[in-house]
C-alpha positions in Angstrom: 29.5 20.9 -14.4 25.6 21.0 -13.0 24.8 18.4 -16.0 27.8 16.0 -15.5 26.6 16.6 -11.6 23.3 15.2 -12.8 24.3 12.5 -15.1 26.5 11.0 -12.2 23.6 10.4 -10.2 21.7 9.6 -12.9 24.0 6.6 -13.4 24.3 5.9 -9.8 20.5 5.6 -9.5 20.6 3.3 -12.8 23.3 0.8 -11.7 21.8 0.7 -7.6 19.2 -1.5 -8.3 21.5 -4.0 -10.9 24.3 -3.9 -8.7 21.5 -4.8 -5.9 20.6 -7.4 -8.1 23.1 -9.1 -8.9 25.5 -9.3 -6.1 21.9 -10.6 -3.8 21.7 -7.9 -1.8 18.4 -7.8 0.0 18.8 -6.7 3.2 19.1 -2.8 2.9 16.1 -1.0 1.2 17.4 0.3 -2.3 16.6 4.3 -0.5 18.8 3.3 2.0 21.7 2.0 -0.6 20.9 5.2 -2.9 21.4 7.6 0.4 24.6 5.5 0.8 26.1 5.9 -2.5 25.3 9.4 -2.7 27.6 9.8 0.3 30.8 8.1 -1.5 30.5 10.0 -5.0 29.8 13.2 -2.5 32.4 15.6 -0.7 32.5 12.8 2.3 34.4 9.8 -0.3 35.4 11.3 -4.0 33.8 14.1 -4.5 32.5 13.6 -7.7 29.3 15.4 -7.6 28.6 19.0 -5.4 25.0 19.7 -5.4 24.0 22.5 -7.5 20.6 25.2 -7.8 19.6 22.2 -10.2 20.3 19.0 -8.5 19.1 20.6 -5.5 15.3 21.9 -6.7 15.1 18.2 -8.7 15.7 17.0 -5.1 13.2 19.1 -3.7 10.7 17.8 -6.2 11.9 14.4 -5.1 10.7 14.4 -1.6 7.5 16.2 -2.6 6.9 13.7 -4.6 7.3 11.3 -2.3 5.6 12.7 0.4 2.6 13.0 -2.4 2.9 9.1 -3.0 2.9 8.3 0.5 -0.3 10.2 0.8 -1.2 7.7 -2.0 -0.3 4.5 -0.1 -2.6 4.6 2.8 -5.7 2.5 2.5 -8.7 4.3 4.2 -10.8 1.3 3.7 -9.3 0.6 7.1 -11.1 3.5 8.7 -14.8 2.0 7.7 -16.5 1.2 10.5 -17.6 -3.3 10.4 -19.6 -4.7 12.0 -18.7 -5.3 16.2 -20.8 -8.2 16.6 -19.1 -11.6 15.8 -21.0 -15.0 14.2 -22.1 -17.8 16.7 -18.4 -19.5 14.4 -16.3 -16.8 15.3 -17.5 -17.1 18.7 -16.6 -20.6 18.8 -13.0 -19.7 17.7 -12.5 -16.0 18.6 -9.0 -16.9 20.0 -8.6 -16.7 16.0 -10.0 -13.2 15.7 -7.8 -10.1 15.4 -8.8 -8.3 18.7 -6.8 -5.5 17.5 -7.2 -3.9 14.1 -4.5 -1.8 11.8 -6.0 1.5 12.9 -6.1 1.3 16.4 -2.2 -0.4 16.5 -1.0 2.5 14.8 -2.8 5.2 17.2 -1.9 3.1 20.8 1.9 2.8 19.3 2.6 6.3 18.0 1.0 7.7 20.9 3.5 6.1 23.3 6.2 7.0 20.2 4.9 11.0 21.7 5.3 10.1 25.5 9.0 8.8 25.3 10.0 11.5 22.4 9.0 14.0 25.1 10.3 12.4 27.9 13.5 12.3 25.7 13.6 15.8 24.9 13.7 16.5 28.3 16.4 14.7 29.1 18.5 16.4 26.8 17.7 19.7 27.9 18.2 19.1 31.3 21.8 17.1 30.6 22.1 20.6 28.5 23.5 18.4 25.6 20.5 20.3 23.3 18.5 22.6 25.0 16.0 23.0 22.3 12.8 21.1 24.1 9.9 21.5 21.0 12.5 20.4 18.8 14.2 17.2 19.8 10.8 16.3 20.7 9.4 16.9 16.6 13.3 15.3 15.9 12.9 11.9 17.9 9.1 11.1 17.0 9.9 11.4 13.4 9.5 7.8 11.2 10.7 7.7 7.7 8.2 6.9 5.6 9.8 6.7 2.0 12.3 4.4 3.5 9.3 2.3 5.4 7.2 2.1 2.4 10.2 0.4 0.1 10.7 -1.9 2.9 7.4 -3.2 2.6 7.1 -3.2 -1.1 9.9 -5.5 -1.0 8.5 -7.9 1.3 5.0 -7.3 -0.8 3.5 -6.4 2.8 2.0 -3.6 2.3 -1.2 -5.2 1.4 -1.1 -7.4 4.3 -2.2 -6.5 7.4 1.3 -5.8 9.5 2.8 -4.0 6.9 -0.5 -1.6 6.8 -0.3 -1.1 10.6 3.2 0.0 10.0 2.6 2.2 7.4 0.1 3.7 9.5 2.5 4.4 12.4 5.0 5.8 10.1 2.2 7.7 8.5 1.7 9.1 11.9 5.6 9.4 12.3 5.7 12.1 9.8 2.3 13.8 9.3 2.6 14.9 13.3 5.6 15.7 13.3 4.9 18.0 9.9 2.0 19.9 11.7 4.4 20.2 14.8 7.4 21.4 12.5 4.3 24.1 11.1 3.7 24.9 15.0 6.9 25.6 16.1 7.5 27.8 12.8 4.4 29.7 13.4 5.3 30.3 17.2 9.1 30.8 17.2 9.7 31.8 13.6 9.7 35.4 12.7 8.2 35.5 8.8 5.2 32.4 9.8 1.8 33.5 8.8 -1.3 33.2 11.5 -2.0 29.8 12.8 -5.4 29.8 11.4 -4.4 30.4 8.0 -3.1 26.6 8.9 -6.9 25.4 8.2 -6.9 26.7 4.2 -4.8 23.9 3.7 -7.7 21.1 4.9 -9.9 23.6 2.9 -8.3 23.7 -0.3 -8.0 20.1 -0.3 -11.8 19.5 0.3 -12.4 21.9 -2.2 -10.7 19.7 -4.6 -12.1 15.9 -3.5 -15.4 17.6 -3.9 -14.5 19.4 -7.6 -12.9 16.3 -8.9 -14.9 13.3 -7.5 -16.5 12.0 -10.4 -13.3 12.6 -12.3 -12.4 9.1 -12.7 -16.1 8.0 -13.5 -15.8 9.4 -17.4 -12.3 9.7 -17.5 -11.5 6.6 -19.4 -14.0 7.5 -22.2 -12.4 10.5 -23.1 -8.9 9.8 -22.0 -6.0 9.5 -24.9 -2.3 8.3 -25.0 -1.2 12.0 -26.0 -3.4 13.7 -22.7 -3.1 11.7 -20.1 -5.4 13.0 -17.6 -5.1 11.3 -14.5 -1.3 12.2 -14.5 -2.5 15.8 -14.9 -5.1 15.9 -12.4 -2.3 14.5 -10.3 0.5 16.7 -10.7 -2.1 19.9 -10.7 -3.7 18.7 -7.1 0.3 18.6 -5.9 1.4 22.2 -7.6 -1.7 23.9 -6.0 -2.0 22.1 -2.5 1.9 22.9 -2.4 1.7 26.1 -3.6 -1.3 26.9 -0.7 1.0 25.2 2.0 4.0 27.8 1.4 1.7 30.3 1.0 0.1 30.1 4.6 3.8 29.3 6.0 3.9 25.5 6.5 6.3 23.2 4.7 5.7 22.3 1.1 6.0 18.8 2.0 2.9 18.6 4.3 1.0 20.0 0.8 2.2 17.5 -1.3 1.2 14.5 1.4 -2.2 15.9 1.5 -2.4 16.5 -1.9 -1.8 12.2 -2.4 -4.4 11.9 0.3 -7.3 13.7 -1.8 -6.2 12.1 -5.1 -6.8 8.5 -2.8 -10.0 9.9 -1.8 -11.0 9.9 -5.6 -10.3 6.5 -6.1 -7.8 6.2 -8.9 -7.5 2.8 -11.0 -4.5 1.0 -10.4 -2.6 2.1 -13.4 -2.8 5.3 -12.7 -0.8 5.0 -9.8 1.3 2.7 -11.3 2.8 5.6 -13.7 2.6 8.0 -10.9 5.2 5.2 -9.0 7.4 5.1 -12.8 7.3 8.4 -12.1 8.4 9.5 -9.3 10.6 5.9 -8.0 12.0 6.1 -11.6 13.2 9.3 -12.0 12.7 12.4 -8.9 12.9 10.1 -5.8 15.9 8.3 -6.8 17.7 12.1 -6.7 16.7 12.7 -4.0 18.1 10.0 -2.0 21.0 10.3 -3.5 21.3 14.4 -2.8 20.7 13.4 0.7 23.9 11.6 0.6 25.6 13.8 -1.1 24.8 16.7 1.2 26.1 14.5 4.2 29.6 16.1 4.4 31.1 13.6 6.8 34.9 14.7 6.3 33.6 17.7 8.3 31.1 16.5 10.4 33.1 14.2 11.9 36.1 16.3 12.7 33.9 18.3 15.9 34.0 16.2 19.3 30.5 17.6 20.3 29.2 15.7 17.2 31.0 12.5 17.5 29.9 12.5 20.9 25.8 13.5 20.6 25.8 11.4 17.1 25.6 7.8 19.6 23.2 9.7 21.8 21.0 10.9 19.2 20.8 7.6 17.2 20.0 5.6 21.0 17.5 8.6 21.4 15.5 7.7 17.8 15.8 4.0 19.4 14.5 4.5 22.4 11.4 6.9 21.3 9.7 3.9 19.6 10.5 1.3 22.0 7.3 1.3 23.2 5.7 0.2 20.0 7.0 -3.3 21.0 4.7 -3.9 23.6 1.4 -2.6 21.3 2.5 -4.7 18.2 2.6 -7.7 20.7 -1.2 -7.3 20.9 -2.0 -9.1 17.7 1.5 -9.8 16.0 4.2 -13.1 16.8 7.5 -11.6 19.1 9.8 -11.5 16.3 7.2 -9.7 13.8 6.8 -6.9 16.7 10.1 -6.9 16.9 10.8 -6.3 13.2 8.1 -3.7 13.0 9.7 -1.4 15.6 12.8 -1.5 14.0 11.6 -0.4 11.1 9.7 2.4 12.8 12.8 3.5 13.9 14.2 4.4 10.7 13.9 8.3 10.0 15.5 10.3 7.7 13.1 12.9 5.7 11.0 14.7 8.3 14.4 15.3 10.0 15.8 16.6 6.5 13.1 19.1 6.3 13.2 19.9 10.6 16.9 20.5 10.4 16.2 22.6 7.1 13.8 24.9 9.1 15.5 25.1 12.3 18.6 26.6 10.5 17.1 28.6 8.4 15.7 29.8 12.3 19.0 29.9 14.0 17.9 27.5 16.5 20.6 24.7 15.8 24.3 24.7 15.3 26.4 23.0 12.2 27.6 20.4 14.7 24.0 19.6 15.9 22.5 19.5 13.1 25.1 17.3 11.9 24.9 15.1 14.7 21.5 14.5 14.1 21.7 13.4 10.3 24.3 11.0 11.3 22.4 9.5 13.9 19.5 9.5 11.2 21.4 7.8 8.6 22.6 5.1 10.9 19.0 4.1 11.8 18.0 4.4 7.8 21.4 1.4 7.8 20.7 -0.3 11.2 16.7 -0.8 11.2 16.3 -2.2 7.8 18.4 -4.6 8.6 16.9 -5.8 12.0 13.4 -5.5 10.2 14.9 -8.3 7.1 16.6 -10.2 9.8 13.3 -11.4 12.1 9.9 -10.1 9.8 8.4 -14.2 9.1 5.0 -14.5 7.5 2.1 -14.0 10.3 -0.3 -17.1 10.4 -3.3 -14.5 9.7 -1.3 -14.2 6.4 -2.0 -17.5 5.1 -5.0 -18.2 5.3 -7.5 -19.1 2.5 -9.3 -17.0 0.7 -13.0 -17.0 2.2 -16.0 -18.0 -0.1 -19.8 -17.8 1.0 -22.9 -18.8 -1.0 -26.0 -17.6 -0.4 -28.4 -20.6 -1.9 -27.3 -23.9 -1.8 -28.5 -25.8 -5.3 -27.1 -28.0 -8.0 -24.8 -25.1 -9.0 -23.6 -24.3 -6.2 -22.7 -26.9 -4.1 -20.4 -29.3 -6.1 -18.5 -25.9 -7.2 -18.6 -25.4 -3.2 -17.6 -29.0 -2.9 -14.1 -28.4 -5.5 -13.2 -25.2 -4.3 -12.6 -27.3 -0.8 -9.8 -28.8 -1.9 -8.4 -25.8 -2.8 -6.5 -22.9 -0.9 -10.7 -22.0 -0.7 -12.0 -21.7 2.6 -16.0 -22.1 2.2 -19.2 -21.5 3.8 -22.8 -22.2 2.1 -25.9 -20.2 3.6 -29.7 -21.7 2.7 -32.8 -20.7 3.8 -34.6 -23.9 2.7 -34.6 -26.5 5.1 -34.9 -29.1 2.4 -32.2 -27.7 0.9 -30.4 -27.9 4.7 -31.2 -31.3 4.7 -29.7 -32.4 1.8 -26.7 -30.9 1.3 -25.3 -30.1 5.3 -23.7 -32.9 5.2 -21.5 -32.4 1.7 -20.2 -29.2 2.8 -20.8 -26.7 5.4 -24.1 -25.2 5.2 -25.4 -22.6 7.7 -30.0 -23.1 7.8 -31.1 -19.1 8.2 -34.7 -18.0 8.3 -34.3 -15.0 6.2 -32.0 -13.8 3.1 -32.7 -10.1 4.1 -29.5 -7.5 4.0 -29.4 -7.1 7.9 -29.8 -10.9 9.1 -26.8 -11.5 6.3 -24.4 -9.0 8.0 -25.6 -9.8 11.5 -24.6 -13.4 10.8 -21.8 -12.1 9.0 -22.3 -13.3 5.9 -20.7 -10.4 3.7 -17.4 -11.0 5.3 -15.6 -12.5 3.1 -13.5 -11.8 0.4 -15.5 -13.6 -2.8 -19.7 -13.5 -2.3 -21.5 -15.9 -4.3 -25.5 -15.4 -4.8 -26.8 -18.7 -6.5 -30.2 -18.3 -5.7 -32.4 -18.9 -7.9 -34.7 -15.4 -7.6 -33.0 -12.7 -10.0 -34.6 -9.9 -7.9 -33.7 -11.1 -4.7 -29.8 -11.6 -6.0 -30.0 -8.2 -7.7 -30.6 -6.3 -4.0 -28.2 -8.7 -2.1 -25.6 -7.7 -4.3 -26.0 -4.1 -4.4 -26.3 -4.3 -0.1 -23.2 -6.4 -0.3 -21.5 -3.9 -2.4 -22.5 -1.0 -0.1 -21.0 -2.8 2.5 -17.9 -2.9 0.7 -17.3 -6.7 0.1 -14.5 -7.4 -2.8 -16.0 -9.1 -5.1 -19.6 -10.1 -5.7 -20.7 -13.0 -8.5 -24.4 -12.6 -9.0 -26.5 -15.5 -10.5 -28.9 -13.3 -12.8 -31.6 -15.2 -14.7 -34.3 -12.9 -15.1 -37.1 -13.4 -18.6 -37.9 -9.4 -18.4 -35.0 -8.9 -21.1 -36.5 -5.1 -20.6 -35.1 -5.5 -16.9 -32.1 -3.0 -16.8 -31.0 -4.8 -13.1 -28.0 -6.9 -14.8 -26.5 -3.2 -16.6 -26.7 -1.9 -13.4 -24.9 -4.4 -11.4 -22.1 -4.7 -14.2 -22.0 -1.0 -14.0 -21.1 -1.2 -9.7 -18.4 -4.1 -10.8 -20.5 -6.7 -10.1 -19.2 -10.2 -12.0 -23.0 -11.5 -13.3 -23.5 -14.9 -15.0 -26.6 -17.0 -15.7 -27.1 -20.6 -16.4 -28.8 -20.9 -20.2 -26.1 -18.7 -21.3 -23.6 -20.7 -19.9 -24.6 -23.9 -21.1 -25.1 -22.1 -24.7 -21.3 -21.3 -24.7 -20.0 -24.5 -23.4 -21.8 -26.1 -26.2 -20.4 -23.6 -29.0 -16.9 -24.1 -27.2 -17.5 -28.0 -27.5 -18.4 -27.3 -31.3 -15.7 -25.1 -32.5 -13.2 -26.8 -30.5 -13.9 -30.6 -29.7 -10.3 -30.7 -27.3 -12.1 -28.0 -24.5 -14.1 -31.0 -23.0 -10.8 -32.7 -22.6 -9.2 -29.8 -20.9 -12.5 -29.6 -18.7 -12.7 -32.8 -17.9 -8.7 -33.3 -17.5 -7.5 -34.1 -13.8 -4.2 -32.8 -14.0 -5.0 -29.3 -15.7 -7.4 -26.4 -15.1 -8.1 -23.2 -16.2 -7.2 -20.0 -13.6 -7.8 -16.2 -13.8 -5.2 -13.9 -12.4 -5.4 -10.1 -11.3 -1.7 -9.2 -11.6 -0.7 -7.0 -8.4 2.7 -8.4 -7.8 5.3 -5.4 -9.1 7.6 -7.9 -9.9 5.9 -9.4 -12.9 4.8 -6.2 -14.8 6.1 -4.9 -17.7 7.8 -8.0 -18.3 7.3 -9.6 -21.2 5.7 -13.2 -21.0 8.4 -15.2 -22.5 10.4 -13.6 -19.9 8.4 -14.6 -16.8 10.4 -17.2 -14.4 7.5 -20.0 -14.6 6.8 -19.3 -18.6 7.4 -23.2 -19.1 4.9 -24.4 -16.4 1.8 -22.3 -17.9 0.0 -21.2 -20.8 -1.2 -17.7 -21.2 -4.6 -18.3 -23.5 -5.4 -14.0 -23.0 -4.5 -11.1 -20.9 -7.5 -9.2 -20.4 -6.8 -4.7 -19.9 -9.2 -2.2 -19.3 -11.8 -4.4 -20.3 -10.5 -5.3 -23.7 -9.2 -8.7 -24.9 -5.6 -8.8 -25.8 -4.7 -12.5 -27.5 -1.0 -12.9 -26.2 2.3 -13.6 -27.5 6.0 -14.4 -26.1 6.7 -10.3 -26.8 3.3 -9.1 -25.0 4.2 -7.8 -21.8 2.6 -7.8 -18.3 0.7 -4.6 -16.6 -0.5 -3.7 -13.4 -3.9 -4.9 -13.3 -3.8 -7.3 -16.2 -6.4 -10.4 -15.9 -4.6 -13.2 -17.5 -6.3 -16.4 -17.9 -4.2 -19.5 -18.2 -3.7 -23.4 -18.2 -1.7 -25.1 -16.3 -0.9 -28.1 -13.9 -4.1 -27.8 -11.3 -0.5 -27.9 -7.9 2.2 -25.3 -9.7 -0.5 -23.3 -11.2 -2.1 -22.8 -7.6 1.4 -21.2 -6.6 1.9 -19.3 -9.8 -1.7 -17.9 -8.8 -1.0 -16.7 -5.7 2.3 -15.0 -6.7 1.1 -13.3 -9.1 -1.8 -11.9 -7.3 0.6 -10.7 -3.8 0.2 -7.4 -3.5 3.0 -5.4 -2.9 
């Protein structure tokens, strides 16, 4: 019977996304639909499935993997200190400069949630509706990080400032209640360990981080398809941290969340994260969400009059506790999106389940009260995403052009800058030669600087860009500036490096740092060879309608899809696929993987839109 129930759950997990795609159900995240389907196939309606020890164990693994992947989703670059001084151009356009970072907004927003949760808990205690003040405060302050991530992923918002702000608020909404639950169980429970032992979790996490810090530097050289070392490391971290957490009296989900943070700080490749997502969202996590719905026996819960009274009150408390975030989000985002984000953060389920499980084992809550909290949480999972999808629309800052800064204005860089300005690029150039400034400033935006030291460039905001092109003729100066830009955190750096000393190892050092290096003589040689071997190359280069493009695939909608099945396959021609620094000659049956770099040709108008779609991280 256990196997039959598991087969039904797995069949439901398979059919849910297919049915949602067939009937274009986009208003609810897949995770919410899985909970609803769990209610339908469980004792509440058809009673096809009953939880067993096997299903309960798989569900527990599911929530552990979910919290692990939640920790892995945090973008820690947001916490990196950036410059605070504004350049003269930014001072002129200060009204368009974001004043509040996602980190600051998330701290402010969750602070309001803490205050409102305490006030609501006090109101329930005074009214006699629910007497456990601390338990109520913990429950009202929870946010379902898994459902929030699912909603943000489906809207392709995790790489944007709005998405990262909501994500960080939700991280606080799981982490703070998680710590509060641990303290609650330690104070009021009978079998919990001493509070100081909780520091062992952080100590072990720090030890694992230091021990495996160099792992991903050499892992590519020794990894084989039969070993999958990165996945083995991930599950080692999960089991270790979960074991430590349970040993000191904390919840296993706290250990799993910390394990995800540890792996994130180890800087795994996108391919590693993609495979972990496949394992989690492909198997364990759907079982957890469906089982959650199965465990909600509505027939029993709705027979109690007190439960029926508490459900709408608890639902309002969940929603009102998050309402302060609306005014915080309005500080940076438009009003409709502030409402959408506030509604999404009101979604709660995962931590509610964990809190109620602990509370029931401590006998500090009745079955009626537990059922009311659960059903109210389920209502937030249905209503909050509906409000979010109804009101959210793209922010202006999400539509900004890619910033490209050129250091060095000369015959090699100025024509490129002129052409890029016609496309989806915001181009700025910097030179320290007055004569070059006089020659080119009327053709492209050129700023004249006295010095090209790393500190001067930082002070003028030159390193605050998406792409930095070091096109100066001085190879050694470009080398030093490239290292400084890399240390500063510039995402993509292109360096002109023309050094006659063949023994100079600086070019190899730059390539190892991930810097893209080119030199003009080699480029000319390559072009001439291409013209000899393929005369049509010149026709392609001079074509005003079509062009060559390269894009890195970051959109999960287009991964694990064969080229012939791409919706725009007829509009472009993919000539090369670069995967793990190796060239692949593609055909229609070639499967696109996450992180692949595609080299393709296409019409300049349609290709730009296709390129943007493929590169949109979600």
